[in-house]
C-alpha positions in Angstrom: -15.9 -73.8 47.7 -14.8 -74.7 44.2 -18.0 -76.3 43.2 -20.3 -74.1 44.5 -18.1 -71.9 42.8 -18.4 -72.4 39.2 -22.3 -73.3 39.8 -22.8 -69.7 40.8 -20.3 -68.6 38.1 -22.5 -70.5 35.2 -25.5 -69.0 36.9 -24.5 -65.8 36.7 -23.4 -65.9 33.0 -26.0 -67.5 31.3 -28.3 -65.3 33.4 -30.0 -68.5 35.3 -30.3 -67.6 38.2 -29.6 -70.8 39.8 -28.0 -71.4 43.6 -26.4 -73.5 45.5 -27.8 -72.5 48.2 -31.0 -72.1 49.7 -30.7 -68.0 50.5 -29.5 -67.7 47.5 -25.9 -65.1 47.4 -27.4 -63.8 51.0 -26.8 -66.9 51.8 -22.5 -66.6 51.9 -22.7 -63.2 53.6 -19.9 -61.8 51.8 -19.6 -58.7 50.2 -16.3 -59.7 47.7 -19.0 -62.0 46.2 -21.3 -60.0 46.3 -19.9 -56.9 44.2 -18.5 -59.9 41.8 -21.2 -61.0 41.1 -23.7 -58.0 40.9 -20.7 -56.5 38.5 -20.7 -59.9 36.6 -24.5 -59.7 36.5 -24.2 -56.3 34.5 -21.8 -57.4 32.1 -24.2 -60.7 31.1 -26.8 -58.1 30.7 -24.7 -56.4 28.0 -25.5 -56.4 24.4 -22.5 -59.1 23.2 -21.5 -57.2 20.5 -20.6 -54.0 23.0 -18.3 -56.7 25.0 -16.5 -57.5 22.4 -15.2 -53.5 21.4 -15.2 -53.7 25.3 -12.1 -56.1 24.7 -10.8 -54.8 21.4 -10.3 -51.2 23.1 -13.2 -49.5 20.5 -14.4 -46.1 22.9 -15.0 -45.2 19.8 -18.2 -47.3 19.1 -19.2 -47.9 23.5 -19.4 -44.6 23.1 -22.3 -43.8 21.2 -23.3 -46.8 21.6 -27.3 -45.2 22.7 -28.4 -48.9 24.1 -24.8 -48.9 26.2 -26.0 -45.2 27.8 -29.5 -46.3 28.5 -28.4 -49.2 30.2 -26.4 -47.2 32.4 -29.1 -44.3 32.9 -31.0 -47.3 33.9 -28.5 -48.8 36.4 -27.5 -45.5 38.1 -30.5 -43.7 38.4 -32.3 -47.3 39.7 -29.3 -47.9 41.8 -30.2 -43.9 43.7 -34.6 -45.4 43.8 -33.3 -48.4 45.7 -30.5 -47.2 47.9 -33.1 -43.8 48.9 -35.6 -47.6 49.7 -32.8 -49.7 51.8 -30.8 -46.1 52.6 -31.6 -47.8 56.9 -30.2 -50.8 56.2 -27.0 -50.1 57.4 -23.3 -47.9 56.0 -23.2 -46.3 53.1 -21.5 -48.9 50.9 -24.0 -51.5 52.2 -26.8 -49.7 50.9 -24.7 -49.1 47.6 -24.2 -52.3 47.3 -27.1 -54.0 48.1 -29.1 -51.9 45.3 -26.9 -52.4 42.9 -27.4 -56.0 43.2 -30.7 -55.8 43.0 -30.8 -53.5 40.7 -28.1 -55.8 38.4 -29.9 -58.8 39.2 -33.8 -57.2 38.0 -32.2 -56.1 34.4 -30.0 -59.4 33.3 -33.0 -60.8 34.8 -31.4 -62.9 36.6 -32.7 -63.7 39.9 -29.9 -63.6 42.2 -31.0 -61.4 45.9 -29.1 -60.4 49.0 -32.4 -58.7 50.0 -35.7 -59.0 51.3 -38.0 -58.2 47.7 -40.9 -57.4 50.0 -41.0 -54.2 48.6 -43.6 -50.8 49.1 -45.7 -49.6 46.4 -43.7 -47.7 44.1 -40.6 -49.5 44.8 -43.6 -52.7 42.6 -43.8 -50.7 39.7 -40.0 -49.9 39.8 -39.0 -53.6 39.9 -41.5 -54.3 37.6 -39.9 -52.3 35.1 -36.4 -53.6 35.5 -38.0 -56.8 35.2 -40.3 -56.2 31.8 -37.2 -54.3 30.3 -34.7 -56.8 31.2 -31.0 -56.5 29.5 -30.1 -55.5 26.0 -30.5 -57.1 23.1 -27.9 -59.5 22.4 -26.7 -60.4 25.9 -28.4 -64.1 27.8 -30.9 -61.6 29.7 -34.3 -62.1 29.5 -36.5 -59.3 29.3 -38.2 -57.0 26.5 -34.8 -55.5 25.5 -33.6 -52.3 26.6 -32.3 -51.7 23.0 -36.5 -52.0 21.9 -37.5 -49.5 25.0 -35.3 -47.1 23.6 -37.1 -47.8 19.5 -40.3 -47.0 20.1 -39.1 -44.7 22.8 -37.6 -42.1 19.7 -40.6 -43.7 17.7 -43.4 -42.1 20.8 -41.2 -38.9 20.2 -41.0 -38.7 16.8 -44.6 -39.3 15.9 -45.5 -37.0 18.8 -43.2 -34.0 17.5 -44.9 -34.7 13.8 -48.6 -34.4 15.5 -47.0 -31.2 17.1 -45.3 -29.1 14.0 -46.3 -31.4 10.5 
C-alpha cells in the first residue's frame, strides 16, 4: 500500500530499519521490493558529499575517492562470501539478491532482513565486522565508519613500514 511504501522509504533512507510487517521486507515476498530496498540501503550508506558529486556528475572526484572504493570493495567481497554461504537456497539470482540485501542491511546498519540470521561461527565474525564498520562517514548509517577504518589501516601500514625501513 502507499502507507507501507512511504514508511519503508523513510525507514530505508534514515537507516532506521523499522517495518510495518513482522517479517520485515521478506513479508512482502517480492523480489522487486527487495532489489529496490537493497539499492536504497546502499545509497543511504554512502557519504552525502559523494551523492552530491553523483548528482553533479563529477566522475573524476567519485572515481578517486578511496572511501567509496573501500565501501564498494566491502560490498562486493561480503556479497560473495554470503553468496557462498547461502548458495543452496535457490536460483543464482535469489542467492545474489539475498546476499546483497544482507550486506546492504548490515553495512548501512538498517537491520531489514530477508533471510534467517542464524549464521555459522565464521559468518558471525563477518556479520559483526560489517555491523561494527557501518556505513561511510557523513551518511545516516551508524557504526565506526569505513573511512575511519581505512585511515587506521593506512596509519598501521605506514607505521609498520617505518619500523621495517627506518
